[in-house]
N, C-alpha and C positions, 0 to 999 in steps of 0.2 A: 926491688929490695931497698929498704931504707936503713942506712947505718949498719949494713952488713947483717941485718936481722931478717929472718924469714917471716916472723909474725909482723902484722901491721903495727906501726908505731903511732901512738896518739900524737897528733900534731895540731898546731894552729897556724894557718897560713895568713901572712900579712902581705899586702901588695902596696907598693909605693911607686911614684913616678920615676924615681932615680935612686941610685945607691946612697945618695946623701940626703934623701927626703927625711924630714922630721916627722911626717905624718904617714903612718902605715895603717891600712884598714884590715882588721881581722874579718876574713870573708868565709872561712870554712872551719869546721870543727868536727872531725870524725877520725876514726881509725883508718888511715890511708896507706896505700902502697904508692910507689912512684907512678905507676900506670894510671891510678885514680887521679892523681894531681894533673897529669898530662892531659887526660881526656875531659875532665870535668871542670878544671880551673883555668889553666893557662895553655890553650891549644898550641901557642907558638913557643912554648918553653923548650929550650935546647939543652943538650948535654945533661941528661937526667942522671948520669952516673955521679955527678958532683953534688946531688941533693943530699945533704947531711944536716943534722941538727945544728942550729946556731950558725948557719952559713948563708951568705948572700948568693943568689943564683940569678944570673943575667939572662934576660930574654930580649927579643927584638925591641920591645917598647916599654917593658916594665921590669921591676925587680920584685922578688918575693922573699920573705923571711920565714923560715920554717922553725917554729918554736916547739920543742918537745913538751908535752903535758903529762902530768901524773894523774889527773882526775878532771872530771867535768867542771869542778869548781874553779879551775884555772881560766875558764873562758871569760873574756872581758867584753863588755859592750862598747867601751870607749874606743875611739879611732886614734890611738897613740902607739908609740913603740912598745913592744912587749917589755914587761918588767914593771909597769906602773900599777898602782893599786887597783883592785877589782872594783867596778862600779855597777850599780843596778840599772835596770832599764829606766828610761825617762818616766817621771811621774805622770805626765800627760798621756802617755801610752796606756797606762793601767786605768786612768780615769775614763779614757775613751772606750776601752774594752768593757769596763763595768757598765757604762751607759748603754752600749750596744746589747748587752745581755739583759739588763733590767727593763729598758724601754719597750721592747717588743712584748714582754710579758704583761706590762701594765696596759699597753694599748690593746693587745689581743684579748685580754680578759674582759676589758670594758666593752668590746665589740660584741660579746656573746650575750649581753643583757637582754637584747630584744631580737625578734626575728620578723622579717629579714633585715639584716644589717649590711649586706654586701650584694654585689650584682648577681643576678640570676641568669642562667644560660638556658635558652630554648633551642633544642636541637631540631633541625629540619632535615629529614633524610634525603631531600631532593634538591636539585640545582636552583640557583637564583633565577627568578623570572617566571617560574611555574606557578600553578595554582596553590600548591602547598606552601611555597615560599611566601606568596602574597598574603595568604591567611595568617601565616606565622608572624609576619611582621606587623600586621594589624593587631593581633593579640598581644604581641610584645609591647607595642606602643601604649595600649590601654592598661596592661598590667603594670607598666612602669609608673603610670599615674596613680593607680590605686594602691600599690605596695610601697611607693616612695623610694624605690631603688631601680637602677638600670636593669633592663631585661634585654640581653643580647642574643640575637638569632645567629646560630652557627649552622651552616650548611654542611652537614657530614654526609657527603654523597659517596656512592660506590657500592658495588656488589648487588645492584638491584634493590637497594633499600636495606641490605644487611648491615652496612657500616653504621648508618644513623640509628637504626633501631637497637642494634647491639650496644652502641655507645650509650644510649639512653637507659637501657636495662641494667647495665653493669656500673652506671655512675654511682658515686658515693651517695647513699641515702640520707642526705642532710637537708633536703628541701630546696637546694639551690640549682637543681637540674630538672628541667621539664622536657618532654618530647612531644612534638606534633606528629603523632603516629598516623599511619595511613593503612588502607586495607591490605597492603602487602604484608603487614604483620601477621595476618591470617593465612598467608600463602607460603612464606619463606620456609617454615619448618616442614611443611608438606612436600616442598621441593628438595629437602635435604641439604639446604644451604647453611642452615644454622639451627641451633636448638632453642633459640629465642622464640617465645610465643606470647600470646596475651596474658598467660599466667605469670609472666615475669614483670608485669606492670600493675600499678594501681590506677584504675580509670578515674578521671576527674570529670570530664564533660565531653560529650559528642557535640560537634559544632557544624558539621557539613556532610551532606550526602549528594553525590552527583552521578548521573548515568553516563555511560560511554556514548560516543558518537563518531561517525566516520566523516573525515574531511579530505577534500582534494583541492587543488589549485583552481581558481575561477576560470582559467583558460584551458582546463583539461577537457577531454572529449566526453567525460562521464557526467550525465545529468541526473541519473537516478541510481539507486542501489542495484537495480536490475542490469543497468549498463555496466557497472563495475563488476558485478558477479559474472556477467557474460565474458568479459575480457579475461578475468582470472581463470575461468573454466577453459577457455581456448588456449591460453598460454600459462600454465601453472609454473610458478617460480619466477616469472619474469618481473612482475611488479614488486617494488620495494615498499615496505611499510615501516612505520615507527610510531612513537608516542611516548615511550619511556624505555626502561631497561628490559632485557629479555626475561620473560617469565613474569612481568609485572601485570597489574590488573588490566591495563589497556591491551597488552599482548594476549592475555587469556581471553578477553572479550572478543577480540578479532578472530582468534582461533576458534572460539566457540561458535561464532556466526558461520564461519566457513564449514565447520562440521555439521551444523544444523542444516546447511544448504546442500549437504552431500559432497562437499569438496574436501580435499586433504587439509589438515590443520596447517601444514607448511606450504600451502599453495601460493602464499606471498612470502617473499624473503624479508624477515624481520631484521631491521637495523637497530641494534641496541644503543640507545642514547639516554643518559640520565636526566629525565625530566621532559615535560611537554614543551616548555619554552624553547630549549635548543632544538627539539624535534620539529617544531613548527618553522623555525628558521631554516632548517635543513630542507623542509618541503618547499619553501619559497626559493631556495637556492637550486632546486632540482635534484637534490641528493636522494630523495624518495618520492614516490608517486601518491601515497595516501598516508593519512595520520588517523590514529584512533586515540581520542582523549575526550575530556568533557567539554561541553559548550562554553562555560565561562573561561576556560583556559585559552580558548581560541577566539574569544569575543572580539578583541581589538582588531584582529585580521579579518574576522567575519563581517563586522560592521563596516570595515574599510573597503570591502569588496574584493579582497585578495584571495579569499577562500570561499568554497562552496560546501555546505553541510548536506550530506546525502541521506542521513537518517540518525535517529536517536534511539538508543537501546533502553527505553523506558516504557512504562505503561501509559503515559500521557505525554503530550507535546511539551517541549521546554518553553518557558515564557520568553526567553531571549531569542528563540527561533520558532515562532508560532507557525510559520509556513513550512517547516521541515517535518515530514512524517516520522512516526515511530517505526521501528522495525516490524512491529506487528501489523501496522497499517500497510506496510509494503509486502506483507505476505510471509514474514519470517517470525516464528514464535520464539523470539530470543530477547532477553533483557538482562543487563548486568551493569553494575556501577560500583563506585567506591565510597569510602567514608574518610573523614578526618576527625581526630579528637586528641585532646590533651591528656597526658599521663605522667605519673611519677614512678620512679623505680620502687620496688618493694622495700619495705623496711624503714621508711621515713617516719620519725616520731609523730604520733597522732596529733599533738598540738601544732606541729609545723604543717602537717598535711592538711589540717583543718583550715589554717590561714590561707594556704595556697588554693585549696578547693573552693573556699568562699570567694576568693578574688577571681578565680577563673570563671565560676558560674556567674558572678556579677558582670564580668566582661562579656561573655557570650550572650547574656540576656539584655545587654544594654542597647539603647537606641542607636548609639554610635556604631556599634558592631553590626546591627541590623541594616543601617544605612549603607555601610561599606559592602556588606554581602549583596544587597540589592543592586548597588551601583556596579559592582564587579560582576554581577550575574550568577553568583554562587547560591546554591540552594541552602537556606538556613534551616538546619535541622538540629534542634537542641535536645540533648539527652542527659538526664541526671546520671550520677555514677551507677546506680543500680540498673537503669535502662540501658546505659552504655555497655555494662558488663553482659547483659543478656544479648545485645546485638553482637558483641564479640563472639559469644558462644555459638550463635546462629550462623554467622559467617564462617566460623572455623569449621563447623560441621559440613556446611555447604561446599567449601573448598576441599575438604577431605574427600568428598564424593567426586568432585570435578577432577582432582588430580589422581584419583584412583583409575581413571580411564587411561588406557595406553597412549591414545592420540595426544591428549593434553599433556601428559607427563613427558612424552617425547619432545613435543615442540617447546616446552618450557625448560627443558634441561640445558644447562649451560655447556657449550662445547669445551670450555676449559674450567676445571674444578676450582674451588676456592684456594687451593694450594698450588694451582698450576703455574702462576706467574713466579712465586718464590722458588719453585723447583727449577724453572727455566733459568733464573738468575744464578742459582747455585750450580747448575750444570755448566753454564757458560763460564763462571768463575773457575770451576774445577778444570775445564778444558784449557783455559788460559794458563793456569798454574802448571799443568802437565807440559804444555808447550814451552813455557819459559824454562822449566827445569830441564826438559829435553835438549834445549838449545844452549844450555849452560849459562843462562843469563841471571840465574838466581844462585849466587855464591856468596859465602861469608867472607868478609874482608879479613885478611890475616892480621891486620893491625887493629882490629876492632877490640873494644874492651871486653875482656873475658869475665863472665859471671861465675861466681862460686856459690857454694851452699850458704855462705855468710850473707849473700845478697838476697836469698830467698825470702826472708821475712819482709824485707822492704818491698819486694815485687808483689807479695801476696796482699799487701795493704791496698793495692789498686783495685782488685775485684772486691775487697772488703768495703772500700769507700763507695763503689758503685752499688753494691748490695745494700749498704746502709741507706742510700738514696731511694732505691726501689721499695724497700720495706717500710720506710718511714714517711715518704712523701705524702701519702694520703692522711696520715695521722698528724704529723707535724706541719704539713703544708710545704709548698714548693720552695718558698724563700728560705725557711730554716733548713730543710733537708739539702737543698742545693748549696747553701752556705757551708754546712758541715762537710759535704762531699768535696767541694772545690778547695776549701781550706786544708782538708786532709791530704788531698792529692798534691797540692803545692808544697806542703811540708814533707811529703814522701820524697819528692824530687829535690829536697834540700834548699827550698827557697827560704830566705830569711823570714822570720815570723812577722815582723812589721810589714815587710813587702807583701807577703802572702795575705795578710789581713786587709791591707789597702786594696789589693787587686780584687779580693773576694767582695768587699763592701761596695766596690764600684761596678763589678761585672754582673753579679746576681740581680741587683735591682734593675739594672739596664735590660737584662734579658727578660725579666718579669714585665717591665714596662712595655717592651716591644711586643711580646707575644700575647700577654693577657689583656693589656689596655689597648694597644694599637690594632692588633690583629684579631682580638676577641677570642683567643684560644682559652678554653676553660681549664686553667691550672688549679691544682688542689689548694684549698685554703688552709686546712689543718685546724688543730684545736685552738690556736691563738686567734683565728679569724682573719688571717691575711697570708 
């Protein structure tokens, strides 16, 4: 209670180094109770019963002066003793604030005059080092030269391709996000992992088709497909295989071969690894016994003599492995492979989509891209948008039939659903909370600041600020939305306006520089173009 009154008394708190100080800083202006002063201003304040208007109160290291106010107009910006004339904020502060408001508008509006005017993100759904990653980076390099802006490859891995393809499909349709889609796009919705399908994209160009193949270490005892099949038949479930995530194209290709040979689809234990690159390293390390992936993805290790290719799931032999028989030559009527192609999310304005489409087709038809594909051993298969769309429809119907079989559906089903891991975390957190409450380790401190209904509006401003950021970040852009949210939160916790402004102007650009520029995270640009 202040001055014997139950209602909060409007006060202005001034802090000085000593009782004789000529300079006192006004640091707080609110309707306060004594408890508010003790917890928020001067934690070491003693003898709170002596806090009365126009009185000096001694603490361990400072003195404070409590000045009663009749209205907000009594607040003073100057750092002098109470009673001096009211002064306005410094002129330089308002000039700076005006520049910060006007400059982004001028720069942002100017950046929208042409397209593209900012970096483009190319999403790769698979890990670095694999075939899709290598093709993506070559495309990004050539697109950067033709479009005149940086094209950054972002490896959005996880979920057997769900993360990357979903991120590409739901990206803002402004033409600044491309996706290097793979054949898993035709499979994920049939497996029930996502609702994303080829219908959620605008096809730009098909650039690659490659057949699956079986690889083992060069020092393994298996010389032919028949040798490997014999071992699997004798000891089902003993050999470990990989090549990509569970239920991916390479997993389905291996399971289909086993079924074709009259073996269970799970006769080999599939080890789920995101990408062929990490899978091949696991093979060399002895973590698995065989790999199913494309020949170009294993070319380096194959030519280096570390791997042996037992067969290719294609109608003809692969030019990089002319001595390796096809599965049909080995007596198995089975062939399957994958594709890679560039796509845009639906809804991109036609004039922007045309610019990207022409640049992509120019890239995949260029001599430089053909040389890269030949050198890397990838099969160059170029498809215009209409032909690519027909291919997508054909593959989608094919995998619909494949996953309709109980054996393939069972082997491709993930043991943990898409919400399994979050549910595990929530369950663990709930158990820890119950344990702490049961042991009495979660108790409110008796001397903690008590909140009343008068504090509710200020507390509600926190979720309002977060909601503002979530709702406006795609429209206004990360920089503007984050600036508004952070400045609002700092003002809610009663940080001085000038201090809050300086913190916001330093922190938000630093966060943007680190994540968007250094790490390549695609943050929203917004209507102002940055």
